[in-house]
mmCIF entry with sequence, helices, sheets and N, C-alpha, C, O atoms, coordinates in Angstrom:
data_MODEL
# 
_entry.id   MODEL 
# 
_entity.id                         1 
_entity.type                       polymer 
_entity.pdbx_number_of_molecules   1 
# 
_entity_poly.entity_id                      1 
_entity_poly.type                           'polypeptide(L)' 
_entity_poly.nstd_linkage                   no 
_entity_poly.nstd_monomer                   no 
_entity_poly.pdbx_seq_one_letter_code       MTDVNTLVDEMTLKIILGTEPVDNFDKYVDKLKTLKLGRALEIEKAALDRYNKR 
_entity_poly.pdbx_seq_one_letter_code_can   MTDVNTLVDEMTLKIILGTEPVDNFDKYVDKLKTLKLGRALEIEKAALDRYNKR 
_entity_poly.pdbx_strand_id                 A 
# 
loop_
_entity_poly_seq.entity_id 
_entity_poly_seq.num 
_entity_poly_seq.mon_id 
_entity_poly_seq.hetero 
1 1  MET n 
1 2  THR n 
1 3  ASP n 
1 4  VAL n 
1 5  ASN n 
1 6  THR n 
1 7  LEU n 
1 8  VAL n 
1 9  ASP n 
1 10 GLU n 
1 11 MET n 
1 12 THR n 
1 13 LEU n 
1 14 LYS n 
1 15 ILE n 
1 16 ILE n 
1 17 LEU n 
1 18 GLY n 
1 19 THR n 
1 20 GLU n 
1 21 PRO n 
1 22 VAL n 
1 23 ASP n 
1 24 ASN n 
1 25 PHE n 
1 26 ASP n 
1 27 LYS n 
1 28 TYR n 
1 29 VAL n 
1 30 ASP n 
1 31 LYS n 
1 32 LEU n 
1 33 LYS n 
1 34 THR n 
1 35 LEU n 
1 36 LYS n 
1 37 LEU n 
1 38 GLY n 
1 39 ARG n 
1 40 ALA n 
1 41 LEU n 
1 42 GLU n 
1 43 ILE n 
1 44 GLU n 
1 45 LYS n 
1 46 ALA n 
1 47 ALA n 
1 48 LEU n 
1 49 ASP n 
1 50 ARG n 
1 51 TYR n 
1 52 ASN n 
1 53 LYS n 
1 54 ARG n 
# 
_struct_asym.id          A 
_struct_asym.entity_id   1 
# 
loop_
_struct_conf.conf_type_id 
_struct_conf.id 
_struct_conf.pdbx_PDB_helix_id 
_struct_conf.beg_label_comp_id 
_struct_conf.beg_label_asym_id 
_struct_conf.beg_label_seq_id 
_struct_conf.pdbx_beg_PDB_ins_code 
_struct_conf.end_label_comp_id 
_struct_conf.end_label_asym_id 
_struct_conf.end_label_seq_id 
_struct_conf.pdbx_end_PDB_ins_code 
_struct_conf.beg_auth_comp_id 
_struct_conf.beg_auth_asym_id 
_struct_conf.beg_auth_seq_id 
_struct_conf.end_auth_comp_id 
_struct_conf.end_auth_asym_id 
_struct_conf.end_auth_seq_id 
_struct_conf.pdbx_PDB_helix_class 
_struct_conf.details 
_struct_conf.pdbx_PDB_helix_length 
HELX_P HELX_P1 AA1 THR A 2  ? LEU A 17 ? THR A 2  LEU A 17 1 ? 16 
HELX_P HELX_P2 AA2 VAL A 22 ? ASN A 24 ? VAL A 22 ASN A 24 5 ? 3  
HELX_P HELX_P3 AA3 PHE A 25 ? THR A 34 ? PHE A 25 THR A 34 1 ? 10 
HELX_P HELX_P4 AA4 LEU A 37 ? LYS A 53 ? LEU A 37 LYS A 53 1 ? 17 
# 
_struct_conf_type.id          HELX_P 
_struct_conf_type.criteria    ? 
_struct_conf_type.reference   ? 
# 
loop_
_atom_site.group_PDB 
_atom_site.id 
_atom_site.type_symbol 
_atom_site.label_atom_id 
_atom_site.label_alt_id 
_atom_site.label_comp_id 
_atom_site.label_asym_id 
_atom_site.label_entity_id 
_atom_site.label_seq_id 
_atom_site.pdbx_PDB_ins_code 
_atom_site.Cartn_x 
_atom_site.Cartn_y 
_atom_site.Cartn_z 
_atom_site.occupancy 
_atom_site.B_iso_or_equiv 
_atom_site.pdbx_formal_charge 
_atom_site.auth_seq_id 
_atom_site.auth_comp_id 
_atom_site.auth_asym_id 
_atom_site.auth_atom_id 
_atom_site.pdbx_PDB_model_num 
ATOM 1   N N  . MET A 1 1  ? 6.602   -6.005 0.636   1.00 0.00 ? 1  MET A N  1 
ATOM 2   C CA . MET A 1 1  ? 5.624   -5.456 -0.272  1.00 0.00 ? 1  MET A CA 1 
ATOM 3   C C  . MET A 1 1  ? 4.479   -6.435 -0.528  1.00 0.00 ? 1  MET A C  1 
ATOM 4   O O  . MET A 1 1  ? 3.396   -6.023 -0.942  1.00 0.00 ? 1  MET A O  1 
ATOM 5   N N  . THR A 1 2  ? 4.706   -7.710 -0.290  1.00 0.00 ? 2  THR A N  1 
ATOM 6   C CA . THR A 1 2  ? 3.660   -8.693 -0.542  1.00 0.00 ? 2  THR A CA 1 
ATOM 7   C C  . THR A 1 2  ? 2.431   -8.415 0.309   1.00 0.00 ? 2  THR A C  1 
ATOM 8   O O  . THR A 1 2  ? 1.304   -8.444 -0.186  1.00 0.00 ? 2  THR A O  1 
ATOM 9   N N  . ASP A 1 3  ? 2.651   -8.145 1.591   1.00 0.00 ? 3  ASP A N  1 
ATOM 10  C CA . ASP A 1 3  ? 1.521   -7.847 2.484   1.00 0.00 ? 3  ASP A CA 1 
ATOM 11  C C  . ASP A 1 3  ? 0.800   -6.574 2.057   1.00 0.00 ? 3  ASP A C  1 
ATOM 12  O O  . ASP A 1 3  ? -0.428  -6.503 2.089   1.00 0.00 ? 3  ASP A O  1 
ATOM 13  N N  . VAL A 1 4  ? 1.571   -5.578 1.661   1.00 0.00 ? 4  VAL A N  1 
ATOM 14  C CA . VAL A 1 4  ? 0.983   -4.311 1.223   1.00 0.00 ? 4  VAL A CA 1 
ATOM 15  C C  . VAL A 1 4  ? 0.149   -4.532 -0.042  1.00 0.00 ? 4  VAL A C  1 
ATOM 16  O O  . VAL A 1 4  ? -0.984  -4.060 -0.132  1.00 0.00 ? 4  VAL A O  1 
ATOM 17  N N  . ASN A 1 5  ? 0.704   -5.242 -1.004  1.00 0.00 ? 5  ASN A N  1 
ATOM 18  C CA . ASN A 1 5  ? -0.014  -5.496 -2.258  1.00 0.00 ? 5  ASN A CA 1 
ATOM 19  C C  . ASN A 1 5  ? -1.299  -6.279 -2.011  1.00 0.00 ? 5  ASN A C  1 
ATOM 20  O O  . ASN A 1 5  ? -2.332  -5.998 -2.619  1.00 0.00 ? 5  ASN A O  1 
ATOM 21  N N  . THR A 1 6  ? -1.231  -7.253 -1.123  1.00 0.00 ? 6  THR A N  1 
ATOM 22  C CA . THR A 1 6  ? -2.428  -8.041 -0.797  1.00 0.00 ? 6  THR A CA 1 
ATOM 23  C C  . THR A 1 6  ? -3.505  -7.158 -0.180  1.00 0.00 ? 6  THR A C  1 
ATOM 24  O O  . THR A 1 6  ? -4.670  -7.224 -0.574  1.00 0.00 ? 6  THR A O  1 
ATOM 25  N N  . LEU A 1 7  ? -3.120  -6.337 0.783   1.00 0.00 ? 7  LEU A N  1 
ATOM 26  C CA . LEU A 1 7  ? -4.080  -5.445 1.437   1.00 0.00 ? 7  LEU A CA 1 
ATOM 27  C C  . LEU A 1 7  ? -4.688  -4.468 0.430   1.00 0.00 ? 7  LEU A C  1 
ATOM 28  O O  . LEU A 1 7  ? -5.899  -4.250 0.434   1.00 0.00 ? 7  LEU A O  1 
ATOM 29  N N  . VAL A 1 8  ? -3.869  -3.890 -0.415  1.00 0.00 ? 8  VAL A N  1 
ATOM 30  C CA . VAL A 1 8  ? -4.367  -2.940 -1.411  1.00 0.00 ? 8  VAL A CA 1 
ATOM 31  C C  . VAL A 1 8  ? -5.352  -3.625 -2.347  1.00 0.00 ? 8  VAL A C  1 
ATOM 32  O O  . VAL A 1 8  ? -6.419  -3.078 -2.628  1.00 0.00 ? 8  VAL A O  1 
ATOM 33  N N  . ASP A 1 9  ? -5.012  -4.810 -2.829  1.00 0.00 ? 9  ASP A N  1 
ATOM 34  C CA . ASP A 1 9  ? -5.908  -5.537 -3.731  1.00 0.00 ? 9  ASP A CA 1 
ATOM 35  C C  . ASP A 1 9  ? -7.247  -5.852 -3.061  1.00 0.00 ? 9  ASP A C  1 
ATOM 36  O O  . ASP A 1 9  ? -8.307  -5.654 -3.655  1.00 0.00 ? 9  ASP A O  1 
ATOM 37  N N  . GLU A 1 10 ? -7.191  -6.340 -1.828  1.00 0.00 ? 10 GLU A N  1 
ATOM 38  C CA . GLU A 1 10 ? -8.412  -6.699 -1.113  1.00 0.00 ? 10 GLU A CA 1 
ATOM 39  C C  . GLU A 1 10 ? -9.291  -5.484 -0.848  1.00 0.00 ? 10 GLU A C  1 
ATOM 40  O O  . GLU A 1 10 ? -10.498 -5.515 -1.088  1.00 0.00 ? 10 GLU A O  1 
ATOM 41  N N  . MET A 1 11 ? -8.678  -4.416 -0.353  1.00 0.00 ? 11 MET A N  1 
ATOM 42  C CA . MET A 1 11 ? -9.457  -3.235 -0.003  1.00 0.00 ? 11 MET A CA 1 
ATOM 43  C C  . MET A 1 11 ? -10.004 -2.535 -1.244  1.00 0.00 ? 11 MET A C  1 
ATOM 44  O O  . MET A 1 11 ? -11.105 -1.985 -1.207  1.00 0.00 ? 11 MET A O  1 
ATOM 45  N N  . THR A 1 12 ? -9.258  -2.548 -2.330  1.00 0.00 ? 12 THR A N  1 
ATOM 46  C CA . THR A 1 12 ? -9.738  -1.935 -3.563  1.00 0.00 ? 12 THR A CA 1 
ATOM 47  C C  . THR A 1 12 ? -11.021 -2.618 -4.022  1.00 0.00 ? 12 THR A C  1 
ATOM 48  O O  . THR A 1 12 ? -12.004 -1.956 -4.353  1.00 0.00 ? 12 THR A O  1 
ATOM 49  N N  . LEU A 1 13 ? -11.000 -3.943 -4.037  1.00 0.00 ? 13 LEU A N  1 
ATOM 50  C CA . LEU A 1 13 ? -12.195 -4.679 -4.439  1.00 0.00 ? 13 LEU A CA 1 
ATOM 51  C C  . LEU A 1 13 ? -13.356 -4.445 -3.481  1.00 0.00 ? 13 LEU A C  1 
ATOM 52  O O  . LEU A 1 13 ? -14.493 -4.256 -3.913  1.00 0.00 ? 13 LEU A O  1 
ATOM 53  N N  . LYS A 1 14 ? -13.074 -4.457 -2.193  1.00 0.00 ? 14 LYS A N  1 
ATOM 54  C CA . LYS A 1 14 ? -14.143 -4.268 -1.212  1.00 0.00 ? 14 LYS A CA 1 
ATOM 55  C C  . LYS A 1 14 ? -14.791 -2.900 -1.349  1.00 0.00 ? 14 LYS A C  1 
ATOM 56  O O  . LYS A 1 14 ? -16.013 -2.774 -1.266  1.00 0.00 ? 14 LYS A O  1 
ATOM 57  N N  . ILE A 1 15 ? -13.970 -1.873 -1.559  1.00 0.00 ? 15 ILE A N  1 
ATOM 58  C CA . ILE A 1 15 ? -14.517 -0.515 -1.686  1.00 0.00 ? 15 ILE A CA 1 
ATOM 59  C C  . ILE A 1 15 ? -15.297 -0.377 -2.987  1.00 0.00 ? 15 ILE A C  1 
ATOM 60  O O  . ILE A 1 15 ? -16.370 0.225  -3.006  1.00 0.00 ? 15 ILE A O  1 
ATOM 61  N N  . ILE A 1 16 ? -14.762 -0.934 -4.081  1.00 0.00 ? 16 ILE A N  1 
ATOM 62  C CA . ILE A 1 16 ? -15.463 -0.844 -5.366  1.00 0.00 ? 16 ILE A CA 1 
ATOM 63  C C  . ILE A 1 16 ? -16.786 -1.599 -5.326  1.00 0.00 ? 16 ILE A C  1 
ATOM 64  O O  . ILE A 1 16 ? -17.799 -1.111 -5.827  1.00 0.00 ? 16 ILE A O  1 
ATOM 65  N N  . LEU A 1 17 ? -16.777 -2.783 -4.732  1.00 0.00 ? 17 LEU A N  1 
ATOM 66  C CA . LEU A 1 17 ? -17.993 -3.593 -4.675  1.00 0.00 ? 17 LEU A CA 1 
ATOM 67  C C  . LEU A 1 17 ? -18.984 -3.114 -3.615  1.00 0.00 ? 17 LEU A C  1 
ATOM 68  O O  . LEU A 1 17 ? -20.137 -3.546 -3.598  1.00 0.00 ? 17 LEU A O  1 
ATOM 69  N N  . GLY A 1 18 ? -18.540 -2.230 -2.739  1.00 0.00 ? 18 GLY A N  1 
ATOM 70  C CA . GLY A 1 18 ? -19.428 -1.671 -1.736  1.00 0.00 ? 18 GLY A CA 1 
ATOM 71  C C  . GLY A 1 18 ? -19.540 -2.491 -0.467  1.00 0.00 ? 18 GLY A C  1 
ATOM 72  O O  . GLY A 1 18 ? -20.378 -2.188 0.383   1.00 0.00 ? 18 GLY A O  1 
ATOM 73  N N  . THR A 1 19 ? -18.717 -3.526 -0.313  1.00 0.00 ? 19 THR A N  1 
ATOM 74  C CA . THR A 1 19 ? -18.778 -4.328 0.912   1.00 0.00 ? 19 THR A CA 1 
ATOM 75  C C  . THR A 1 19 ? -18.023 -3.659 2.059   1.00 0.00 ? 19 THR A C  1 
ATOM 76  O O  . THR A 1 19 ? -18.213 -4.013 3.223   1.00 0.00 ? 19 THR A O  1 
ATOM 77  N N  . GLU A 1 20 ? -17.182 -2.707 1.731   1.00 0.00 ? 20 GLU A N  1 
ATOM 78  C CA . GLU A 1 20 ? -16.433 -1.942 2.742   1.00 0.00 ? 20 GLU A CA 1 
ATOM 79  C C  . GLU A 1 20 ? -16.792 -0.469 2.542   1.00 0.00 ? 20 GLU A C  1 
ATOM 80  O O  . GLU A 1 20 ? -16.592 0.065  1.451   1.00 0.00 ? 20 GLU A O  1 
ATOM 81  N N  . PRO A 1 21 ? -17.315 0.194  3.569   1.00 0.00 ? 21 PRO A N  1 
ATOM 82  C CA . PRO A 1 21 ? -17.679 1.604  3.399   1.00 0.00 ? 21 PRO A CA 1 
ATOM 83  C C  . PRO A 1 21 ? -16.439 2.480  3.210   1.00 0.00 ? 21 PRO A C  1 
ATOM 84  O O  . PRO A 1 21 ? -15.377 2.210  3.770   1.00 0.00 ? 21 PRO A O  1 
ATOM 85  N N  . VAL A 1 22 ? -16.598 3.513  2.425   1.00 0.00 ? 22 VAL A N  1 
ATOM 86  C CA . VAL A 1 22 ? -15.498 4.441  2.163   1.00 0.00 ? 22 VAL A CA 1 
ATOM 87  C C  . VAL A 1 22 ? -15.067 5.141  3.451   1.00 0.00 ? 22 VAL A C  1 
ATOM 88  O O  . VAL A 1 22 ? -13.938 5.622  3.551   1.00 0.00 ? 22 VAL A O  1 
ATOM 89  N N  . ASP A 1 23 ? -15.951 5.197  4.421   1.00 0.00 ? 23 ASP A N  1 
ATOM 90  C CA . ASP A 1 23 ? -15.631 5.828  5.711   1.00 0.00 ? 23 ASP A CA 1 
ATOM 91  C C  . ASP A 1 23 ? -14.479 5.119  6.412   1.00 0.00 ? 23 ASP A C  1 
ATOM 92  O O  . ASP A 1 23 ? -13.818 5.717  7.260   1.00 0.00 ? 23 ASP A O  1 
ATOM 93  N N  . ASN A 1 24 ? -14.229 3.869  6.078   1.00 0.00 ? 24 ASN A N  1 
ATOM 94  C CA . ASN A 1 24 ? -13.147 3.109  6.704   1.00 0.00 ? 24 ASN A CA 1 
ATOM 95  C C  . ASN A 1 24 ? -11.792 3.349  6.029   1.00 0.00 ? 24 ASN A C  1 
ATOM 96  O O  . ASN A 1 24 ? -10.820 2.651  6.319   1.00 0.00 ? 24 ASN A O  1 
ATOM 97  N N  . PHE A 1 25 ? -11.729 4.320  5.142   1.00 0.00 ? 25 PHE A N  1 
ATOM 98  C CA . PHE A 1 25 ? -10.485 4.586  4.424   1.00 0.00 ? 25 PHE A CA 1 
ATOM 99  C C  . PHE A 1 25 ? -9.359  4.967  5.376   1.00 0.00 ? 25 PHE A C  1 
ATOM 100 O O  . PHE A 1 25 ? -8.216  4.560  5.165   1.00 0.00 ? 25 PHE A O  1 
ATOM 101 N N  . ASP A 1 26 ? -9.656  5.733  6.411   1.00 0.00 ? 26 ASP A N  1 
ATOM 102 C CA . ASP A 1 26 ? -8.623  6.127  7.374   1.00 0.00 ? 26 ASP A CA 1 
ATOM 103 C C  . ASP A 1 26 ? -8.054  4.915  8.093   1.00 0.00 ? 26 ASP A C  1 
ATOM 104 O O  . ASP A 1 26 ? -6.851  4.858  8.348   1.00 0.00 ? 26 ASP A O  1 
ATOM 105 N N  . LYS A 1 27 ? -8.895  3.949  8.422   1.00 0.00 ? 27 LYS A N  1 
ATOM 106 C CA . LYS A 1 27 ? -8.419  2.707  9.044   1.00 0.00 ? 27 LYS A CA 1 
ATOM 107 C C  . LYS A 1 27 ? -7.511  1.948  8.084   1.00 0.00 ? 27 LYS A C  1 
ATOM 108 O O  . LYS A 1 27 ? -6.513  1.354  8.492   1.00 0.00 ? 27 LYS A O  1 
ATOM 109 N N  . TYR A 1 28 ? -7.868  1.976  6.813   1.00 0.00 ? 28 TYR A N  1 
ATOM 110 C CA . TYR A 1 28 ? -7.088  1.327  5.766   1.00 0.00 ? 28 TYR A CA 1 
ATOM 111 C C  . TYR A 1 28 ? -5.695  1.963  5.675   1.00 0.00 ? 28 TYR A C  1 
ATOM 112 O O  . TYR A 1 28 ? -4.695  1.253  5.581   1.00 0.00 ? 28 TYR A O  1 
ATOM 113 N N  . VAL A 1 29 ? -5.631  3.277  5.702   1.00 0.00 ? 29 VAL A N  1 
ATOM 114 C CA . VAL A 1 29 ? -4.349  3.984  5.647   1.00 0.00 ? 29 VAL A CA 1 
ATOM 115 C C  . VAL A 1 29 ? -3.526  3.667  6.890   1.00 0.00 ? 29 VAL A C  1 
ATOM 116 O O  . VAL A 1 29 ? -2.316  3.464  6.797   1.00 0.00 ? 29 VAL A O  1 
ATOM 117 N N  . ASP A 1 30 ? -4.171  3.624  8.047   1.00 0.00 ? 30 ASP A N  1 
ATOM 118 C CA . ASP A 1 30 ? -3.461  3.273  9.278   1.00 0.00 ? 30 ASP A CA 1 
ATOM 119 C C  . ASP A 1 30 ? -2.890  1.857  9.199   1.00 0.00 ? 30 ASP A C  1 
ATOM 120 O O  . ASP A 1 30 ? -1.775  1.609  9.658   1.00 0.00 ? 30 ASP A O  1 
ATOM 121 N N  . LYS A 1 31 ? -3.645  0.942  8.623   1.00 0.00 ? 31 LYS A N  1 
ATOM 122 C CA . LYS A 1 31 ? -3.176  -0.435 8.460   1.00 0.00 ? 31 LYS A CA 1 
ATOM 123 C C  . LYS A 1 31 ? -1.954  -0.476 7.544   1.00 0.00 ? 31 LYS A C  1 
ATOM 124 O O  . LYS A 1 31 ? -1.018  -1.235 7.794   1.00 0.00 ? 31 LYS A O  1 
ATOM 125 N N  . LEU A 1 32 ? -1.956  0.335  6.485   1.00 0.00 ? 32 LEU A N  1 
ATOM 126 C CA . LEU A 1 32 ? -0.796  0.403  5.597   1.00 0.00 ? 32 LEU A CA 1 
ATOM 127 C C  . LEU A 1 32 ? 0.430   0.913  6.350   1.00 0.00 ? 32 LEU A C  1 
ATOM 128 O O  . LEU A 1 32 ? 1.544   0.440  6.128   1.00 0.00 ? 32 LEU A O  1 
ATOM 129 N N  . LYS A 1 33 ? 0.220   1.871  7.234   1.00 0.00 ? 33 LYS A N  1 
ATOM 130 C CA . LYS A 1 33 ? 1.330   2.408  8.014   1.00 0.00 ? 33 LYS A CA 1 
ATOM 131 C C  . LYS A 1 33 ? 1.904   1.357  8.959   1.00 0.00 ? 33 LYS A C  1 
ATOM 132 O O  . LYS A 1 33 ? 3.114   1.325  9.185   1.00 0.00 ? 33 LYS A O  1 
ATOM 133 N N  . THR A 1 34 ? 1.049   0.494  9.515   1.00 0.00 ? 34 THR A N  1 
ATOM 134 C CA . THR A 1 34 ? 1.540   -0.547 10.413  1.00 0.00 ? 34 THR A CA 1 
ATOM 135 C C  . THR A 1 34 ? 2.344   -1.601 9.652   1.00 0.00 ? 34 THR A C  1 
ATOM 136 O O  . THR A 1 34 ? 3.163   -2.308 10.239  1.00 0.00 ? 34 THR A O  1 
ATOM 137 N N  . LEU A 1 35 ? 2.106   -1.699 8.352   1.00 0.00 ? 35 LEU A N  1 
ATOM 138 C CA . LEU A 1 35 ? 2.876   -2.632 7.524   1.00 0.00 ? 35 LEU A CA 1 
ATOM 139 C C  . LEU A 1 35 ? 4.185   -2.003 7.040   1.00 0.00 ? 35 LEU A C  1 
ATOM 140 O O  . LEU A 1 35 ? 4.890   -2.571 6.206   1.00 0.00 ? 35 LEU A O  1 
ATOM 141 N N  . LYS A 1 36 ? 4.496   -0.823 7.580   1.00 0.00 ? 36 LYS A N  1 
ATOM 142 C CA . LYS A 1 36 ? 5.729   -0.100 7.270   1.00 0.00 ? 36 LYS A CA 1 
ATOM 143 C C  . LYS A 1 36 ? 5.839   0.217  5.779   1.00 0.00 ? 36 LYS A C  1 
ATOM 144 O O  . LYS A 1 36 ? 6.869   -0.026 5.150   1.00 0.00 ? 36 LYS A O  1 
ATOM 145 N N  . LEU A 1 37 ? 4.768   0.757  5.238   1.00 0.00 ? 37 LEU A N  1 
ATOM 146 C CA . LEU A 1 37 ? 4.726   1.126  3.833   1.00 0.00 ? 37 LEU A CA 1 
ATOM 147 C C  . LEU A 1 37 ? 5.784   2.173  3.506   1.00 0.00 ? 37 LEU A C  1 
ATOM 148 O O  . LEU A 1 37 ? 6.401   2.116  2.443   1.00 0.00 ? 37 LEU A O  1 
ATOM 149 N N  . GLY A 1 38 ? 5.998   3.119  4.398   1.00 0.00 ? 38 GLY A N  1 
ATOM 150 C CA . GLY A 1 38 ? 6.992   4.169  4.161   1.00 0.00 ? 38 GLY A CA 1 
ATOM 151 C C  . GLY A 1 38 ? 8.377   3.599  3.935   1.00 0.00 ? 38 GLY A C  1 
ATOM 152 O O  . GLY A 1 38 ? 9.089   4.028  3.028   1.00 0.00 ? 38 GLY A O  1 
ATOM 153 N N  . ARG A 1 39 ? 8.761   2.641  4.750   1.00 0.00 ? 39 ARG A N  1 
ATOM 154 C CA . ARG A 1 39 ? 10.080  2.012  4.605   1.00 0.00 ? 39 ARG A CA 1 
ATOM 155 C C  . ARG A 1 39 ? 10.160  1.229  3.298   1.00 0.00 ? 39 ARG A C  1 
ATOM 156 O O  . ARG A 1 39 ? 11.186  1.256  2.617   1.00 0.00 ? 39 ARG A O  1 
ATOM 157 N N  . ALA A 1 40 ? 9.089   0.535  2.949   1.00 0.00 ? 40 ALA A N  1 
ATOM 158 C CA . ALA A 1 40 ? 9.070   -0.226 1.701   1.00 0.00 ? 40 ALA A CA 1 
ATOM 159 C C  . ALA A 1 40 ? 9.220   0.711  0.501   1.00 0.00 ? 40 ALA A C  1 
ATOM 160 O O  . ALA A 1 40 ? 9.917   0.385  -0.460  1.00 0.00 ? 40 ALA A O  1 
ATOM 161 N N  . LEU A 1 41 ? 8.574   1.861  0.558   1.00 0.00 ? 41 LEU A N  1 
ATOM 162 C CA . LEU A 1 41 ? 8.698   2.823  -0.527  1.00 0.00 ? 41 LEU A CA 1 
ATOM 163 C C  . LEU A 1 41 ? 10.108  3.392  -0.626  1.00 0.00 ? 41 LEU A C  1 
ATOM 164 O O  . LEU A 1 41 ? 10.607  3.629  -1.726  1.00 0.00 ? 41 LEU A O  1 
ATOM 165 N N  . GLU A 1 42 ? 10.756  3.614  0.525   1.00 0.00 ? 42 GLU A N  1 
ATOM 166 C CA . GLU A 1 42 ? 12.140  4.081  0.522   1.00 0.00 ? 42 GLU A CA 1 
ATOM 167 C C  . GLU A 1 42 ? 13.048  3.077  -0.182  1.00 0.00 ? 42 GLU A C  1 
ATOM 168 O O  . GLU A 1 42 ? 13.903  3.458  -0.982  1.00 0.00 ? 42 GLU A O  1 
ATOM 169 N N  . ILE A 1 43 ? 12.863  1.810  0.115   1.00 0.00 ? 43 ILE A N  1 
ATOM 170 C CA . ILE A 1 43 ? 13.679  0.754  -0.494  1.00 0.00 ? 43 ILE A CA 1 
ATOM 171 C C  . ILE A 1 43 ? 13.434  0.699  -2.003  1.00 0.00 ? 43 ILE A C  1 
ATOM 172 O O  . ILE A 1 43 ? 14.378  0.601  -2.787  1.00 0.00 ? 43 ILE A O  1 
ATOM 173 N N  . GLU A 1 44 ? 12.167  0.761  -2.402  1.00 0.00 ? 44 GLU A N  1 
ATOM 174 C CA . GLU A 1 44 ? 11.829  0.720  -3.831  1.00 0.00 ? 44 GLU A CA 1 
ATOM 175 C C  . GLU A 1 44 ? 12.408  1.936  -4.556  1.00 0.00 ? 44 GLU A C  1 
ATOM 176 O O  . GLU A 1 44 ? 12.923  1.806  -5.667  1.00 0.00 ? 44 GLU A O  1 
ATOM 177 N N  . LYS A 1 45 ? 12.328  3.111  -3.939  1.00 0.00 ? 45 LYS A N  1 
ATOM 178 C CA . LYS A 1 45 ? 12.860  4.329  -4.556  1.00 0.00 ? 45 LYS A CA 1 
ATOM 179 C C  . LYS A 1 45 ? 14.359  4.261  -4.697  1.00 0.00 ? 45 LYS A C  1 
ATOM 180 O O  . LYS A 1 45 ? 14.904  4.676  -5.719  1.00 0.00 ? 45 LYS A O  1 
ATOM 181 N N  . ALA A 1 46 ? 15.044  3.740  -3.678  1.00 0.00 ? 46 ALA A N  1 
ATOM 182 C CA . ALA A 1 46 ? 16.500  3.616  -3.751  1.00 0.00 ? 46 ALA A CA 1 
ATOM 183 C C  . ALA A 1 46 ? 16.903  2.671  -4.880  1.00 0.00 ? 46 ALA A C  1 
ATOM 184 O O  . ALA A 1 46 ? 17.872  2.928  -5.594  1.00 0.00 ? 46 ALA A O  1 
ATOM 185 N N  . ALA A 1 47 ? 16.169  1.595  -5.038  1.00 0.00 ? 47 ALA A N  1 
ATOM 186 C CA . ALA A 1 47 ? 16.453  0.657  -6.124  1.00 0.00 ? 47 ALA A CA 1 
ATOM 187 C C  . ALA A 1 47 ? 16.235  1.330  -7.478  1.00 0.00 ? 47 ALA A C  1 
ATOM 188 O O  . ALA A 1 47 ? 17.027  1.131  -8.398  1.00 0.00 ? 47 ALA A O  1 
ATOM 189 N N  . LEU A 1 48 ? 15.185  2.111  -7.607  1.00 0.00 ? 48 LEU A N  1 
ATOM 190 C CA . LEU A 1 48 ? 14.918  2.812  -8.859  1.00 0.00 ? 48 LEU A CA 1 
ATOM 191 C C  . LEU A 1 48 ? 16.007  3.838  -9.153  1.00 0.00 ? 48 LEU A C  1 
ATOM 192 O O  . LEU A 1 48 ? 16.458  3.964  -10.291 1.00 0.00 ? 48 LEU A O  1 
ATOM 193 N N  . ASP A 1 49 ? 16.423  4.562  -8.133  1.00 0.00 ? 49 ASP A N  1 
ATOM 194 C CA . ASP A 1 49 ? 17.497  5.545  -8.314  1.00 0.00 ? 49 ASP A CA 1 
ATOM 195 C C  . ASP A 1 49 ? 18.791  4.875  -8.772  1.00 0.00 ? 49 ASP A C  1 
ATOM 196 O O  . ASP A 1 49 ? 19.479  5.387  -9.655  1.00 0.00 ? 49 ASP A O  1 
ATOM 197 N N  . ARG A 1 50 ? 19.118  3.735  -8.173  1.00 0.00 ? 50 ARG A N  1 
ATOM 198 C CA . ARG A 1 50 ? 20.327  3.003  -8.599  1.00 0.00 ? 50 ARG A CA 1 
ATOM 199 C C  . ARG A 1 50 ? 20.204  2.559  -10.053 1.00 0.00 ? 50 ARG A C  1 
ATOM 200 O O  . ARG A 1 50 ? 21.165  2.642  -10.817 1.00 0.00 ? 50 ARG A O  1 
ATOM 201 N N  . TYR A 1 51 ? 19.035  2.095  -10.423 1.00 0.00 ? 51 TYR A N  1 
ATOM 202 C CA . TYR A 1 51 ? 18.804  1.653  -11.804 1.00 0.00 ? 51 TYR A CA 1 
ATOM 203 C C  . TYR A 1 51 ? 18.959  2.812  -12.778 1.00 0.00 ? 51 TYR A C  1 
ATOM 204 O O  . TYR A 1 51 ? 19.586  2.669  -13.828 1.00 0.00 ? 51 TYR A O  1 
ATOM 205 N N  . ASN A 1 52 ? 18.387  3.958  -12.429 1.00 0.00 ? 52 ASN A N  1 
ATOM 206 C CA . ASN A 1 52 ? 18.447  5.119  -13.319 1.00 0.00 ? 52 ASN A CA 1 
ATOM 207 C C  . ASN A 1 52 ? 19.836  5.707  -13.454 1.00 0.00 ? 52 ASN A C  1 
ATOM 208 O O  . ASN A 1 52 ? 20.112  6.378  -14.448 1.00 0.00 ? 52 ASN A O  1 
ATOM 209 N N  . LYS A 1 53 ? 20.718  5.482  -12.498 1.00 0.00 ? 53 LYS A N  1 
ATOM 210 C CA . LYS A 1 53 ? 22.083  5.977  -12.564 1.00 0.00 ? 53 LYS A CA 1 
ATOM 211 C C  . LYS A 1 53 ? 22.939  5.221  -13.564 1.00 0.00 ? 53 LYS A C  1 
ATOM 212 O O  . LYS A 1 53 ? 23.986  5.719  -13.977 1.00 0.00 ? 53 LYS A O  1 
ATOM 213 N N  . ARG A 1 54 ? 22.518  4.034  -13.959 1.00 0.00 ? 54 ARG A N  1 
ATOM 214 C CA . ARG A 1 54 ? 23.336  3.222  -14.859 1.00 0.00 ? 54 ARG A CA 1 
ATOM 215 C C  . ARG A 1 54 ? 23.488  3.866  -16.200 1.00 0.00 ? 54 ARG A C  1 
ATOM 216 O O  . ARG A 1 54 ? 24.149  3.312  -17.079 1.00 0.00 ? 54 ARG A O  1 
# 
């Protein structure tokens, strides 16, 4: 998740400040997919489900 959080933070600032065009959003999403965001979310969800079962 560290890599994902770093990318999200960087891209959020770039898009807000206008240094990165919004048109590159699809590339940004593709980059998140290469960082295996889906798997990271599965792990986080499983941990949350275990916590909520207590």
